[in-house]
C-alpha positions in Angstrom: 204.0 269.5 135.2 205.7 269.6 131.8 203.9 272.8 130.8 205.0 274.5 134.1 208.6 273.5 133.5 208.5 274.9 129.9 207.0 278.2 131.0 209.6 278.5 133.7 212.4 277.7 131.3 211.2 280.2 128.7 211.0 283.0 131.3 214.5 282.1 132.5 215.9 282.3 129.0 214.2 285.6 128.3 215.7 287.2 131.4 219.1 285.9 130.6 218.9 287.0 127.1 217.8 290.5 128.1 220.2 291.1 130.9 223.4 289.4 129.7 223.9 289.5 126.1 227.3 289.8 124.6 226.2 291.3 121.5 224.2 294.5 121.1 222.6 293.7 117.8 219.1 292.6 117.5 219.8 289.7 115.2 222.3 288.0 117.5 220.0 288.6 120.4 217.1 286.9 118.7 219.2 284.0 117.6 220.5 283.5 121.0 217.0 283.4 122.4 215.6 281.2 119.7 218.5 278.9 120.0 218.0 278.1 123.6 214.6 276.5 123.2 212.7 274.8 126.0 214.3 272.6 128.6 213.0 269.1 128.7 212.4 267.7 132.2 213.4 264.1 132.3 210.6 261.9 133.6 211.3 259.1 136.0 209.4 256.1 134.8 207.0 254.9 137.5 205.9 252.1 135.3 204.6 248.6 135.9 208.1 247.2 136.1 209.4 249.2 139.0 205.9 249.1 140.7 205.8 245.4 140.1 209.2 244.9 141.8 208.2 247.0 144.8 204.9 245.2 145.0 206.5 241.9 144.7 209.1 242.7 147.4 206.4 244.1 149.7 204.1 241.1 149.2 207.0 238.7 149.6 208.1 240.3 152.9 204.5 240.3 154.1 204.0 236.6 153.2 207.4 235.7 154.7 206.6 237.4 158.0 203.2 235.7 158.0 204.8 232.3 157.3 207.5 232.9 159.9 204.8 233.8 162.5 202.8 230.6 161.7 206.0 228.6 161.6 206.9 229.9 165.1 203.4 229.2 166.3 203.6 225.6 165.0 207.1 225.2 166.5 205.8 226.3 169.9 202.8 223.9 169.7 205.1 221.1 168.6 207.5 222.0 171.4 204.7 222.0 174.0 203.5 218.6 172.7 207.0 217.2 172.9 207.4 218.5 176.4 204.1 216.9 177.4 205.2 213.7 175.8 208.5 213.8 177.7 206.7 214.4 181.0 204.3 211.5 180.3 207.3 209.4 179.5 209.0 210.4 182.7 205.9 209.5 184.7 205.6 206.2 182.9 209.3 205.5 183.5 208.9 206.1 187.2 205.9 203.8 187.3 207.9 201.1 185.5 210.8 201.5 187.8 208.5 201.2 190.8 207.1 198.0 189.4 210.5 196.7 188.7 211.5 197.4 192.3 208.5 195.6 193.6 209.2 192.6 191.3 212.7 192.5 192.6 211.5 192.5 196.2 209.0 189.7 195.4 211.8 187.7 193.7 214.0 188.2 196.7 211.3 187.0 199.0 210.6 184.1 196.7 214.2 183.1 196.7 214.3 183.3 200.5 211.2 181.1 200.7 212.7 178.8 198.2 215.8 178.5 200.2 213.8 178.0 203.4 211.3 175.5 202.0 211.9 171.8 201.6 212.5 170.1 198.3 210.6 167.1 197.0 213.5 164.8 198.1 213.4 166.3 201.6 209.6 165.8 201.8 209.8 162.2 200.5 212.6 161.4 203.0 210.6 162.9 205.9 207.5 161.0 204.7 209.4 157.8 204.7 210.7 158.5 208.2 207.2 159.3 209.5 205.9 156.1 207.9 208.6 154.1 209.7 207.8 155.8 213.0 204.1 155.2 212.5 204.7 151.6 211.6 207.0 151.2 214.6 204.4 152.8 216.9 201.7 150.7 215.4 203.7 147.6 216.0 204.4 148.7 219.6 200.7 149.5 220.1 199.8 146.0 218.8 202.4 144.5 221.1 201.1 146.5 224.0 197.6 145.5 223.2 198.5 141.8 223.0 200.3 142.2 226.3 197.3 143.9 227.9 195.0 141.2 226.5 197.3 138.5 227.9 197.1 140.2 231.3 193.3 140.4 231.0 193.2 136.7 230.2 195.4 135.9 233.1 193.3 138.1 235.4 190.1 136.3 234.2 191.7 133.0 234.9 192.6 134.0 238.3 189.2 135.5 239.0 187.5 132.3 237.8 189.7 130.2 239.9 189.1 132.2 243.0 185.4 132.3 242.3 185.2 128.5 241.9 186.9 127.8 245.1 184.8 128.0 248.2 186.2 129.6 251.2 185.3 128.5 254.4 
């Protein structure tokens, strides 16, 4: 590339020297042509530093996009797991609230039964009344029995008296 640029520059200078010279003498013409020389083409350095920066930026952007993709994937997985956990919590909460409603209904029924049922004092009072009634009935039964026994004795006496008398 450099040799091509030099040959192109030398041809250009020869043409210019031949066609547009201000002087007509040979010496000046030769000096003018020898004075121009070759044109140096400036090279752009494509060295390790610029290539390293470009490579680093390319690698960094590739790694960043890969990391962002995996981060988004992990976020979606975590979000799905969290959503499933929230749904499970919702179902569990509904079950707990149903159990609480049933417990409240049972407590309400228990309170109604408690209010309707008798206490120990009531039971002992009723028991004492029943004992008194039973004792009173037993006493009446015994009185009635003694009365019946007395009637039987009287009846036996009358039957014996009648049977001992002879009728004619």
